[in-house]
N, CA, C and O atoms as a Tinker XYZ file with bonds, in Angstrom:
   352  protein
     1  N      0.843000   -1.165000    0.000000    73     2
     2  CA     0.000000    0.000000    0.000000    64     1     3
     3  C      0.898000    1.240000    0.000000    63     2     4     5
     4  O      1.908000    1.296000    0.702000    81     3
     5  N      0.515000    2.201000   -0.780000    73     3     6
     6  CA     1.302000    3.420000   -0.909000    64     5     7
     7  C      0.882000    4.432000    0.155000    63     6     8     9
     8  O     -0.300000    4.752000    0.280000    81     7
     9  N      1.827000    4.921000    0.901000    73     7    10
    10  CA     1.540000    5.894000    1.958000    64     9    11
    11  C      1.684000    7.307000    1.429000    63    10    12    13
    12  O      2.429000    7.568000    0.484000    81    11
    13  N      0.956000    8.209000    2.059000    73    11    14
    14  CA     1.075000    9.620000    1.707000    64    13    15
    15  C      2.350000   10.174000    2.318000    63    14    16    17
    16  O      2.713000    9.821000    3.440000    81    15
    17  N      3.015000   11.027000    1.591000    73    15    18
    18  CA     4.254000   11.615000    2.085000    64    17    19
    19  C      4.009000   12.593000    3.212000    63    18    20    21
    20  O      2.968000   13.249000    3.264000    81    19
    21  N      4.962000   12.690000    4.107000    73    19    22
    22  CA     4.846000   13.624000    5.218000    64    21    23
    23  C      5.047000   15.058000    4.769000    63    22    24    25
    24  O      4.569000   15.986000    5.422000    81    23
    25  N      5.741000   15.248000    3.676000    73    23    26
    26  CA     6.029000   16.587000    3.188000    64    25    27
    27  C      5.431000   16.736000    1.781000    63    26    28    29
    28  O      6.139000   16.583000    0.786000    81    27
    29  N      4.142000   17.032000    1.703000    73    27    30
    30  CA     3.516000   17.095000    0.380000    64    29    31
    31  C      4.010000   18.299000   -0.419000    63    30    32    33
    32  O      4.485000   19.289000    0.137000    81    31
    33  N      3.883000   18.182000   -1.718000    73    31    34
    34  CA     4.326000   19.251000   -2.607000    64    33    35
    35  C      3.443000   20.482000   -2.461000    63    34    36    37
    36  O      3.945000   21.604000   -2.401000    81    35
    37  N      2.124000   20.276000   -2.402000    73    35    38
    38  CA     1.191000   21.387000   -2.242000    64    37    39
    39  C      0.707000   21.404000   -0.805000    63    38    40    41
    40  O      0.051000   20.464000   -0.355000    81    39
    41  N      1.026000   22.457000   -0.091000    73    39    42
    42  CA     0.711000   22.523000    1.326000    64    41    43
    43  C     -0.632000   23.158000    1.622000    63    42    44    45
    44  O     -1.160000   22.974000    2.719000    81    43
    45  N     -1.207000   23.899000    0.684000    73    43    46
    46  CA    -2.477000   24.558000    0.918000    64    45    47
    47  C     -3.607000   23.536000    0.830000    63    46    48    49
    48  O     -3.717000   22.799000   -0.149000    81    47
    49  N     -4.451000   23.502000    1.874000    73    47    50
    50  CA    -5.567000   22.555000    1.900000    64    49    51
    51  C     -6.629000   22.992000    0.904000    63    50    52    53
    52  O     -6.910000   24.181000    0.755000    81    51
    53  N     -7.202000   22.032000    0.237000    73    51    54
    54  CA    -8.276000   22.319000   -0.709000    64    53    55
    55  C     -9.589000   22.343000    0.060000    63    54    56    57
    56  O     -9.975000   21.352000    0.679000    81    55
    57  N    -10.261000   23.468000    0.014000    73    55    58
    58  CA   -11.524000   23.635000    0.724000    64    57    59
    59  C    -12.664000   23.401000   -0.262000    63    58    60    61
    60  O    -12.690000   24.019000   -1.326000    81    59
    61  N    -13.606000   22.519000    0.072000    73    59    62
    62  CA   -14.740000   22.315000   -0.832000    64    61    63
    63  C    -15.559000   23.602000   -0.967000    63    62    64    65
    64  O    -15.522000   24.461000   -0.086000    81    63
    65  N    -16.293000   23.729000   -2.068000    73    63    66
    66  CA   -17.038000   24.960000   -2.327000    64    65    67
    67  C    -18.062000   25.248000   -1.241000    63    66    68    69
    68  O    -18.315000   26.412000   -0.929000    81    67
    69  N    -18.657000   24.209000   -0.659000    73    67    70
    70  CA   -19.688000   24.428000    0.354000    64    69    71
    71  C    -19.091000   24.803000    1.702000    63    70    72    73
    72  O    -19.825000   25.168000    2.620000    81    71
    73  N    -17.784000   24.721000    1.837000    73    71    74
    74  CA   -17.121000   25.098000    3.080000    64    73    75
    75  C    -16.212000   26.306000    2.870000    63    74    76    77
    76  O    -15.369000   26.600000    3.716000    81    75
    77  N    -16.377000   27.002000    1.756000    73    75    78
    78  CA   -15.555000   28.178000    1.499000    64    77    79
    79  C    -16.045000   29.344000    2.357000    63    78    80    81
    80  O    -17.137000   29.307000    2.925000    81    79
    81  N    -15.223000   30.359000    2.434000    73    79    82
    82  CA   -15.572000   31.515000    3.260000    64    81    83
    83  C    -16.819000   32.213000    2.735000    63    82    84    85
    84  O    -17.679000   32.616000    3.518000    81    83
    85  N    -16.926000   32.359000    1.421000    73    83    86
    86  CA   -18.098000   33.039000    0.872000    64    85    87
    87  C    -19.374000   32.225000    1.098000    63    86    88    89
    88  O    -20.422000   32.798000    1.392000    81    87
    89  N    -19.302000   30.908000    0.965000    73    87    90
    90  CA   -20.477000   30.072000    1.219000    64    89    91
    91  C    -20.887000   30.150000    2.686000    63    90    92    93
    92  O    -22.079000   30.193000    2.991000    81    91
    93  N    -19.922000   30.168000    3.592000    73    91    94
    94  CA   -20.237000   30.285000    5.019000    64    93    95
    95  C    -20.891000   31.631000    5.329000    63    94    96    97
    96  O    -21.825000   31.697000    6.127000    81    95
    97  N    -20.409000   32.694000    4.707000    73    95    98
    98  CA   -21.006000   34.011000    4.932000    64    97    99
    99  C    -22.429000   34.077000    4.378000    63    98   100   101
   100  O    -23.303000   34.691000    4.991000    81    99
   101  N    -22.665000   33.455000    3.235000    73    99   102
   102  CA   -24.021000   33.409000    2.675000    64   101   103
   103  C    -24.954000   32.635000    3.607000    63   102   104   105
   104  O    -26.096000   33.041000    3.821000    81   103
   105  N    -24.474000   31.533000    4.156000    73   103   106
   106  CA   -25.276000   30.743000    5.103000    64   105   107
   107  C    -25.596000   31.564000    6.343000    63   106   108   109
   108  O    -26.723000   31.531000    6.837000    81   107
   109  N    -24.614000   32.297000    6.848000    73   107   110
   110  CA   -24.834000   33.119000    8.036000    64   109   111
   111  C    -25.881000   34.185000    7.765000    63   110   112   113
   112  O    -26.781000   34.382000    8.582000    81   111
   113  N    -25.783000   34.880000    6.631000    73   111   114
   114  CA   -26.753000   35.927000    6.302000    64   113   115
   115  C    -28.158000   35.334000    6.164000    63   114   116   117
   116  O    -29.123000   35.887000    6.692000    81   115
   117  N    -28.266000   34.220000    5.458000    73   115   118
   118  CA   -29.570000   33.573000    5.284000    64   117   119
   119  C    -30.157000   33.155000    6.628000    63   118   120   121
   120  O    -31.348000   33.352000    6.870000    81   119
   121  N    -29.337000   32.585000    7.499000    73   119   122
   122  CA   -29.856000   32.106000    8.782000    64   121   123
   123  C    -30.150000   33.238000    9.757000    63   122   124   125
   124  O    -30.977000   33.071000   10.653000    81   123
   125  N    -29.499000   34.378000    9.607000    73   123   126
   126  CA   -29.875000   35.542000   10.419000    64   125   127
   127  C    -31.284000   35.986000   10.033000    63   126   128   129
   128  O    -32.085000   36.344000   10.897000    81   127
   129  N    -31.584000   35.963000    8.732000    73   127   130
   130  CA   -32.943000   36.292000    8.284000    64   129   131
   131  C    -33.946000   35.281000    8.845000    63   130   132   133
   132  O    -35.022000   35.669000    9.299000    81   131
   133  N    -33.606000   33.997000    8.818000    73   131   134
   134  CA   -34.483000   32.957000    9.373000    64   133   135
   135  C    -34.657000   33.157000   10.876000    63   134   136   137
   136  O    -35.757000   32.988000   11.402000    81   135
   137  N    -33.577000   33.516000   11.567000    73   135   138
   138  CA   -33.651000   33.750000   13.012000    64   137   139
   139  C    -34.581000   34.920000   13.325000    63   138   140   141
   140  O    -35.407000   34.837000   14.234000    81   139
   141  N    -34.444000   36.015000   12.566000    73   139   142
   142  CA   -35.325000   37.161000   12.776000    64   141   143
   143  C    -36.781000   36.808000   12.467000    63   142   144   145
   144  O    -37.692000   37.245000   13.170000    81   143
   145  N    -36.993000   36.022000   11.420000    73   143   146
   146  CA   -38.337000   35.555000   11.076000    64   145   147
   147  C    -38.930000   34.734000   12.216000    63   146   148   149
   148  O    -40.112000   34.875000   12.531000    81   147
   149  N    -38.126000   33.885000   12.833000    73   147   150
   150  CA   -38.620000   33.075000   13.941000    64   149   151
   151  C    -38.930000   33.929000   15.168000    63   150   152   153
   152  O    -39.861000   33.624000   15.913000    81   151
   153  N    -38.160000   34.994000   15.383000    73   151   154
   154  CA   -38.469000   35.896000   16.498000    64   153   155
   155  C    -39.794000   36.608000   16.274000    63   154   156   157
   156  O    -40.561000   36.806000   17.217000    81   155
   157  N    -40.068000   36.994000   15.032000    73   155   158
   158  CA   -41.371000   37.588000   14.715000    64   157   159
   159  C    -42.472000   36.561000   14.946000    63   158   160   161
   160  O    -43.536000   36.899000   15.463000    81   159
   161  N    -42.225000   35.310000   14.566000    73   159   162
   162  CA   -43.203000   34.247000   14.796000    64   161   163
   163  C    -43.479000   34.028000   16.267000    63   162   164   165
   164  O    -44.626000   33.803000   16.655000    81   163
   165  N    -42.455000   34.089000   17.088000    73   163   166
   166  CA   -42.643000   33.955000   18.542000    64   165   167
   167  C    -43.468000   35.117000   19.065000    63   166   168   169
   168  O    -44.355000   34.930000   19.897000    81   167
   169  N    -43.178000   36.306000   18.582000    73   167   170
   170  CA   -43.916000   37.494000   19.014000    64   169   171
   171  C    -45.394000   37.387000   18.648000    63   170   172   173
   172  O    -46.260000   37.681000   19.472000    81   171
   173  N    -45.685000   36.971000   17.423000    73   171   174
   174  CA   -47.077000   36.819000   16.981000    64   173   175
   175  C    -47.766000   35.721000   17.772000    63   174   176   177
   176  O    -48.927000   35.872000   18.155000    81   175
   177  N    -47.078000   34.628000   18.021000    73   175   178
   178  CA   -47.674000   33.514000   18.769000    64   177   179
   179  C    -47.963000   33.903000   20.215000    63   178   180   181
   180  O    -48.921000   33.408000   20.810000    81   179
   181  N    -47.160000   34.765000   20.773000    73   179   182
   182  CA   -47.410000   35.202000   22.150000    64   181   183
   183  C    -48.594000   36.157000   22.237000    63   182   184   185
   184  O    -49.294000   36.200000   23.249000    81   183
   185  N    -48.815000   36.929000   21.163000    73   183   186
   186  CA   -49.917000   37.899000   21.173000    64   185   187
   187  C    -51.270000   37.250000   20.939000    63   186   188   189
   188  O    -52.267000   37.692000   21.511000    81   187
   189  N    -51.332000   36.209000   20.107000    73   187   190
   190  CA   -52.601000   35.567000   19.767000    64   189   191
   191  C    -52.748000   34.253000   20.523000    63   190   192   193
   192  O    -51.892000   33.372000   20.440000    81   191
   193  N    -53.842000   34.140000   21.255000    73   191   194
   194  CA   -54.085000   32.948000   22.064000    64   193   195
   195  C    -54.240000   31.707000   21.174000    63   194   196   197
   196  O    -53.867000   30.604000   21.574000    81   195
   197  N    -54.786000   31.890000   19.977000    73   195   198
   198  CA   -55.003000   30.750000   19.078000    64   197   199
   199  C    -53.690000   30.106000   18.635000    63   198   200   201
   200  O    -53.672000   28.931000   18.268000    81   199
   201  N    -52.614000   30.850000   18.664000    73   199   202
   202  CA   -51.321000   30.361000   18.166000    64   201   203
   203  C    -50.379000   29.882000   19.263000    63   202   204   205
   204  O    -49.253000   29.478000   18.972000    81   203
   205  N    -50.813000   29.919000   20.505000    73   203   206
   206  CA   -49.932000   29.494000   21.606000    64   205   207
   207  C    -49.463000   28.046000   21.437000    63   206   208   209
   208  O    -48.329000   27.718000   21.785000    81   207
   209  N    -50.317000   27.197000   20.915000    73   207   210
   210  CA   -49.956000   25.784000   20.767000    64   209   211
   211  C    -48.905000   25.566000   19.688000    63   210   212   213
   212  O    -48.240000   24.530000   19.664000    81   211
   213  N    -48.757000   26.536000   18.800000    73   211   214
   214  CA   -47.811000   26.392000   17.694000    64   213   215
   215  C    -46.522000   27.196000   17.888000    63   214   216   217
   216  O    -45.709000   27.299000   16.970000    81   215
   217  N    -46.344000   27.751000   19.054000    73   215   218
   218  CA   -45.147000   28.555000   19.313000    64   217   219
   219  C    -43.879000   27.708000   19.262000    63   218   220   221
   220  O    -42.799000   28.233000   18.991000    81   219
   221  N    -43.994000   26.411000   19.516000    73   219   222
   222  CA   -42.818000   25.541000   19.523000    64   221   223
   223  C    -42.123000   25.524000   18.162000    63   222   224   225
   224  O    -40.910000   25.328000   18.088000    81   223
   225  N    -42.881000   25.728000   17.090000    73   223   226
   226  CA   -42.274000   25.725000   15.755000    64   225   227
   227  C    -41.315000   26.898000   15.612000    63   226   228   229
   228  O    -40.193000   26.738000   15.130000    81   227
   229  N    -41.762000   28.073000   16.031000    73   227   230
   230  CA   -40.910000   29.262000   15.939000    64   229   231
   231  C    -39.710000   29.168000   16.889000    63   230   232   233
   232  O    -38.609000   29.603000   16.550000    81   231
   233  N    -39.929000   28.607000   18.061000    73   231   234
   234  CA   -38.828000   28.445000   19.022000    64   233   235
   235  C    -37.798000   27.458000   18.471000    63   234   236   237
   236  O    -36.595000   27.706000   18.546000    81   235
   237  N    -38.269000   26.349000   17.922000    73   235   238
   238  CA   -37.364000   25.364000   17.334000    64   237   239
   239  C    -36.571000   25.970000   16.178000    63   238   240   241
   240  O    -35.371000   25.731000   16.048000    81   239
   241  N    -37.245000   26.749000   15.348000    73   239   242
   242  CA   -36.580000   27.412000   14.231000    64   241   243
   243  C    -35.505000   28.385000   14.725000    63   242   244   245
   244  O    -34.418000   28.461000   14.152000    81   243
   245  N    -35.813000   29.116000   15.776000    73   243   246
   246  CA   -34.840000   30.063000   16.339000    64   245   247
   247  C    -33.636000   29.322000   16.923000    63   246   248   249
   248  O    -32.493000   29.723000   16.703000    81   247
   249  N    -33.889000   28.253000   17.657000    73   247   250
   250  CA   -32.791000   27.504000   18.284000    64   249   251
   251  C    -31.899000   26.862000   17.228000    63   250   252   253
   252  O    -30.674000   26.956000   17.304000    81   251
   253  N    -32.513000   26.211000   16.244000    73   251   254
   254  CA   -31.716000   25.524000   15.225000    64   253   255
   255  C    -30.926000   26.503000   14.358000    63   254   256   257
   256  O    -29.759000   26.258000   14.052000    81   255
   257  N    -31.554000   27.603000   13.965000    73   255   258
   258  CA   -30.806000   28.578000   13.163000    64   257   259
   259  C    -29.702000   29.220000   13.990000    63   258   260   261
   260  O    -28.622000   29.492000   13.466000    81   259
   261  N    -29.950000   29.465000   15.268000    73   259   262
   262  CA   -28.911000   30.008000   16.139000    64   261   263
   263  C    -27.736000   29.066000   16.301000    63   262   264   265
   264  O    -26.585000   29.501000   16.327000    81   263
   265  N    -28.020000   27.772000   16.409000    73   263   266
   266  CA   -26.941000   26.788000   16.536000    64   265   267
   267  C    -26.097000   26.709000   15.258000    63   266   268   269
   268  O    -24.871000   26.616000   15.325000    81   267
   269  N    -26.747000   26.747000   14.115000    73   267   270
   270  CA   -25.988000   26.684000   12.856000    64   269   271
   271  C    -25.184000   27.960000   12.655000    63   270   272   273
   272  O    -24.052000   27.907000   12.174000    81   271
   273  N    -25.752000   29.106000   13.015000    73   271   274
   274  CA   -24.995000   30.368000   12.936000    64   273   275
   275  C    -23.760000   30.291000   13.821000    63   274   276   277
   276  O    -22.660000   30.647000   13.397000    81   275
   277  N    -23.946000   29.827000   15.048000    73   275   278
   278  CA   -22.819000   29.738000   15.989000    64   277   279
   279  C    -21.747000   28.773000   15.483000    63   278   280   281
   280  O    -20.557000   29.083000   15.547000    81   279
   281  N    -22.157000   27.610000   14.983000    73   279   282
   282  CA   -21.163000   26.644000   14.517000    64   281   283
   283  C    -20.428000   27.149000   13.274000    63   282   284   285
   284  O    -19.239000   26.878000   13.107000    81   283
   285  N    -21.117000   27.871000   12.415000    73   283   286
   286  CA   -20.458000   28.416000   11.224000    64   285   287
   287  C    -19.486000   29.523000   11.605000    63   286   288   289
   288  O    -18.395000   29.606000   11.042000    81   287
   289  N    -19.861000   30.364000   12.540000    73   287   290
   290  CA   -18.949000   31.417000   13.000000    64   289   291
   291  C    -17.728000   30.803000   13.679000    63   290   292   293
   292  O    -16.608000   31.267000   13.464000    81   291
   293  N    -17.925000   29.770000   14.494000    73   291   294
   294  CA   -16.795000   29.094000   15.138000    64   293   295
   295  C    -15.876000   28.478000   14.093000    63   294   296   297
   296  O    -14.655000   28.543000   14.231000    81   295
   297  N    -16.446000   27.883000   13.051000    73   295   298
   298  CA   -15.646000   27.300000   11.975000    64   297   299
   299  C    -14.807000   28.372000   11.279000    63   298   300   301
   300  O    -13.633000   28.151000   10.985000    81   299
   301  N    -15.413000   29.535000   11.015000    73   299   302
   302  CA   -14.664000   30.611000   10.359000    64   301   303
   303  C    -13.570000   31.171000   11.261000    63   302   304   305
   304  O    -12.482000   31.500000   10.788000    81   303
   305  N    -13.853000   31.281000   12.560000    73   303   306
   306  CA   -12.838000   31.779000   13.500000    64   305   307
   307  C    -11.678000   30.804000   13.590000    63   306   308   309
   308  O    -10.519000   31.218000   13.580000    81   307
   309  N    -11.979000   29.495000   13.679000    73   307   310
   310  CA   -10.903000   28.501000   13.743000    64   309   311
   311  C    -10.057000   28.530000   12.475000    63   310   312   313
   312  O     -8.830000   28.452000   12.539000    81   311
   313  N    -10.716000   28.642000   11.328000    73   311   314
   314  CA    -9.984000   28.691000   10.063000    64   313   315
   315  C     -9.108000   29.942000    9.990000    63   314   316   317
   316  O     -7.967000   29.879000    9.532000    81   315
   317  N     -9.642000   31.069000   10.440000    73   315   318
   318  CA    -8.881000   32.319000   10.403000    64   317   319
   319  C     -7.674000   32.252000   11.337000    63   318   320   321
   320  O     -6.575000   32.657000   10.956000    81   319
   321  N     -7.870000   31.740000   12.566000    73   319   322
   322  CA    -6.749000   31.679000   13.502000    64   321   323
   323  C     -5.692000   30.665000   13.053000    63   322   324   325
   324  O     -4.494000   30.908000   13.194000    81   323
   325  N     -6.144000   29.518000   12.507000    73   323   326
   326  CA    -5.199000   28.514000   12.003000    64   325   327
   327  C     -4.389000   29.089000   10.855000    63   326   328   329
   328  O     -3.177000   28.884000   10.779000    81   327
   329  N     -5.053000   29.806000    9.965000    73   327   330
   330  CA    -4.370000   30.405000    8.816000    64   329   331
   331  C     -3.423000   31.511000    9.268000    63   330   332   333
   332  O     -2.326000   31.654000    8.728000    81   331
   333  N     -3.843000   32.284000   10.252000    73   331   334
   334  CA    -3.022000   33.397000   10.734000    64   333   335
   335  C     -1.772000   32.904000   11.435000    63   334   336   337
   336  O     -0.692000   33.460000   11.238000    81   335
   337  N     -1.905000   31.848000   12.267000    73   335   338
   338  CA    -0.759000   31.353000   13.008000    64   337   339
   339  C      0.149000   30.481000   12.152000    63   338   340   341
   340  O      1.323000   30.308000   12.480000    81   339
   341  N     -0.366000   29.935000   11.072000    73   339   342
   342  CA     0.485000   29.107000   10.217000    64   341   343
   343  C      1.447000   29.956000    9.392000    63   342   344   345
   344  O      2.490000   29.467000    8.958000    81   343
   345  N      1.105000   31.219000    9.176000    73   343   346
   346  CA     2.000000   32.135000    8.439000    64   345   347
   347  C      3.186000   32.559000    9.263000    63   346   348   349
   348  O      4.247000   32.852000    8.710000    81   347
   349  N      3.035000   32.601000   10.586000    73   347   350
   350  CA     4.102000   33.123000   11.462000    64   349   351
   351  C      5.324000   32.250000   11.480000    63   350   352
   352  O      6.296000   32.562000   12.169000    81   351
C-alpha cells in the first residue's frame, strides 16, 4: 500500500465549495434572516391565544438557526486563527 508523504508538494488545503468563506457568509446571512423571522413568529404567537400551541415551531426554528450560525462562526474563527498562526 502506498503511503502519503509527510512533506507534500502542495501545502495549501483544498476547501470544498460548500465550506468556502463566501459560502459560510451566505449561510450566516440567510440564517440571520431565518432567526429574525422566527423571532417575529414567537412574538405573533405570544400575542394571539389561538397560536400558543404552535409557538414551539418558531422556538425550534430560532434555536436551530442560532446553533448553525454559531457553529459556522466558530468554523470561520478557527480557520482564520489557524491560517493566521500558520503564516508566522
